[in-house]
N, C-alpha and C positions, 0 to 999 in steps of 0.2 A: 108654478105649483108642482110639487112632486106627485107622480101618479101613485094612487093607492095600491098597496100590495094586495094581490088576490089571495095570498096565503093567509090562513088563519093565524092570528097571533098566538104565540106560545109563551106562557110565563116561564122565564128562566129562573129557576131556584138554585140555591147553593148545592142542593142534593143532585139536581139534574146535571149541573155543570161538572160535578165530580164524576158522575156516571159516564158522561160523554168522554172525559179525559181518560177514564179507565178503559173505555172501549178502544180509544186510539192506542193506548199503551199495549193493550192486548194484541192489537194487530202487529205491533213491532215485535213483541215477545214471540209471537207465533212463527216469525221468520227466523228468530234466533236459534231454535233447536236444530234447524237444517244446517245453518252455518257451523254450529258447535259439533254436529255429527260429522261434518266433513273435516274439521280441524285435526282430529287425531290422525286421519289418513294422510293429510298433508305433512303432519309432523313426522310421520314414519318415513315419508319420502325425503330422505336426507339429500341435500345438494352435494354433488361430488366434491370431495375435498381437493382444493387446488394446491398442488405442491409448489412451493416457492421456486422460481426459476433460479438455477445455479449461476453464480457469477462466472464471468469469462476468465478472470485472472485470480489466482491465489497469491497473496503477497505476505512474505515473512520479513519483518523489519524491526529495527530498534535494538539497541544493546546498551551496555553500561556507558559507552562513549558516544553513542549516537541516539538521541532522543527520538523515540518512535513517533511522537506527535509532529516533529519536524518533517519526518519522512511522509507521514500520513497527509500532512498539509500539502506537501509538494505533489504527491501522487493523486490526491483528490482533485487538485486544480488541473493538472496536466492531462490525466487519463479519464477520470470519471466526469468531471464538469465539461472540459473542452472537447473530449472525444466521444462521450456518451457510452463508455465501456465500463461495465460493472466489475468491481474489484473487491474481493474478500480480504480484509487486512487484519493481521494479528501480529503480536509480538511473542506469542507462545511458541517457542522453538520445539516443544514436544509435539506440536501438531503437524510438523513436517514429516509425513510418512506416506506410504503407498496408498492407504485407504483414503486419506484426505485428498490426495491429488487426483483421484478418480473423477472424471467428468469435467475437469478444468482444461482449458486450451493452453494456458500459459501460466508460468510461475515467475514471480519476482522475489529475489532475495537481496535485501539491503541491510545486512548486519554482519558482524564479525563472528568468530568462532569461540568467544570467551564468555565464561560466567564466573561469578564469585559466590559459590554455594555456601560458604561459611562466613560471609561478611559483606559489607557494602562495596568493597573495593576502593581504590584511591579516588579522591575527588580531583586531585590535580594540585600542583604546586606544593607537594609534600603534605597535603591535607590542610594547608593554610590559605590557599587561594583558589578561587573558582575561575577557570579559564573562560575565554570569551564565548565558547560554544554554549555555555549555560545561560549567559545573560546579554549577549551582544550579537545576535544573529542578524541585525539590521545595520551593522557597521556604525552605530552611534553610541555615544556614552563611554563610560570607563571600560576598558578591555578586561581588567582584572580587579576584583574587589575582595577584601578580607571576608572570611566566613565568620559570622557571629551567630551563636546559638546559645540560648539560656532557657532550659537546661541544655547541657552540651550534647552534641551529636554522638551517636554510637561510634566506636572506633572504626576507622576507614580501612583497616587492614583486612586481609582475607586472601586465601590462596586462589589463584586463577586456574581454571580448568577448562578443557575443551568440552563442549556440550554435545557435539554431533556423534551419533552412534553409527556403526557400520550399516545397519539396515536403512538408516535415513539417507545416507549417501547413495546407497544402491537404489533407493526409491526415486531419487532425483535423476540418476543416470538412466534408469528404466523408463521414466516418464519422457525424457527427451528422445531416447533411442526409439521409442514407440510412436513418435510423432508430435509430442508436446514441445513447447518452446520455453526458453528461460531467459529472463533479463536479469543480469547480475549488475549490482551497483558497488562502486567505491571500495568499501572495506571487506568485501566478500573474499578477497584474496587471502585474508587471514583465515577464513573458514576453510579454504582449500588447503592450507598448510597442515591441517589436522585430519584430512580425509582424502584418500586416493581417488575415490569416485568423483567427488566434487572437483578435485584438481583436474581430472581428465576431462570433465565436461566443460569447466571454465577455461582450462588451458593455461593456467598460471598459478603462482603462489606468492604470498606476501614477501616483500623485501623492504619493509619499513617506509617511513615518510619523514621529511623534515617538518619543522613547525609550520603552522598556517602562514601562507605567504601568497603573493600574487604570481600567477604563471599564465602562459598562453596555451590554449588547446588548438593545435595546428593541424590543418588538413594534410593527410598523406596520400589518400586515395579518394577521388571524387566520383568514381564510376560505379558506386554501389547505391541501391535504392535508399539506404539509410542516410546517405550523404546528399540527397536531393535538397538544393537550396541552402546547404550548410557552408559557412565560411569560418575562418579563424575567429576565435573569441577568447576573451580574457576573464578569468575569475580569481577571486581570493578564496583559497580553500587549502585543504591538505593535498599536496601533490604526491600521490601514492606511487611507489615503485614496486616492481614485481619481477619474478623470474618467469618469463614468457616461454611457453612450451610449444606453441603451434607454429604453423607456417607464417612467416612475416608478411606474406601477401594478404593475410586476413586483417592486418592492422589498418584501420581507416583514419585514425587521428593519433597524434602524440602530444603529450604535455611537455612544455619547454619552459625552463626557467631562464628568461632572457637577461637576467642580471648576472648570470654565470655562477650562481650558487649551486654547488655540487652536493650530492647526497652519498653518504657512505653507510653500508649495511654489513655488519659483522666483518669489518675490516676491508670490505670490497668497495672500490669506488664505482658508484652507479651512474656517475655523470650528472648532466643537467636535463636529460630527456628520458621519458618513459612512454611505453604504449598507453594510450588513454581510451581508445575505442577500438573494438574488434568485433567481428561477426563471421559466423560460418555455419554450415550444415553439420549436424551431428546425428548419425543414424538417419531416422526419418524426421527428426526434429531440427530446431534451429537454436542457436546460442548467440547472445550479444552481451558485451560488457561495456559499461560506461563508468569512467573513473570519478568525475566530480560528484560530491554529495555529502560533504561533512557539514557545511553551513547551508542554511535555508536560502541565503542570498545567492549561493552558487546554483542551487536548484532553480531559482527564479530568473537566472540569466536568460534573456529572450532567445538567443541562439541555442542555448542548451535545452530549453523547453522544446524547441522545434526538433532538435536532435532526438530527444526522448520520444516524442510522438512519432517521428519517422521510424524509430527502432520498434515501437509497439506495432505499427502497421506492418512492418516487414515480418516480425515474429508471428503475427496473426495471419500472415499471407494475404494481407489486404493491399500490398503494393509489390 
């Protein structure tokens, strides 16, 4: 048997139940004004704005003949993902200036010196064919295909002009002289042909290239930090030639066409071999040039990936 309650029974009516609930609610509401009074004070205490951390490297890449997305894909994998180094990437050549470079430790340039301000520029094959760079970066499928468009494409003519201005070249030179580093890729020798400051920092100027073909990148010096673990490797790519201005001792690797195919530029026989990798101190900064880079497959060569990463470490003084 349940014990009888000593408390007097109380009839619970609908009115009394509502009154009890009102009392409980009043208790909650009484606490609310205190919280509300404090809220404006907390709202006034703004949390300090966090300035986004600046990337370590500024990269200018991509041009009419070199798709920026291909370069971005390669750099993202090799430097950002594998090395954990932040890179600000852009194809806006106007952004290359002294103000932009402030605060960066390193600059990458992977583009030529040409623009077509009045038109699209040539597609290739006289405007009738698309070369393999546009559709065959993985070495599979048809190397060239007809261009079909309905409605037709805009005319592919247009005058080619140099884009770099004197102050932009000076900005790069000052950046490196004052302690920054720069990694130049592939076709930047063309950019150096249109600007004296870029040529002085890079140490070379463009001297053309034969059609895409297979060549060996061969070790010339192995006693530099960039060359740690590097051996000869083979790529299918554009073998760029250049007029090299600096001390030959700075050349770490050469490109060699082992089939004996020679290259001629403006009537001059350039032979079968060209500088492919070099590095040196420039003022308080450092400079490195790496030649392969037209095709994504060249960028993905395992030995070349290691070489790029070694170069970045040396340029950032991590090795």
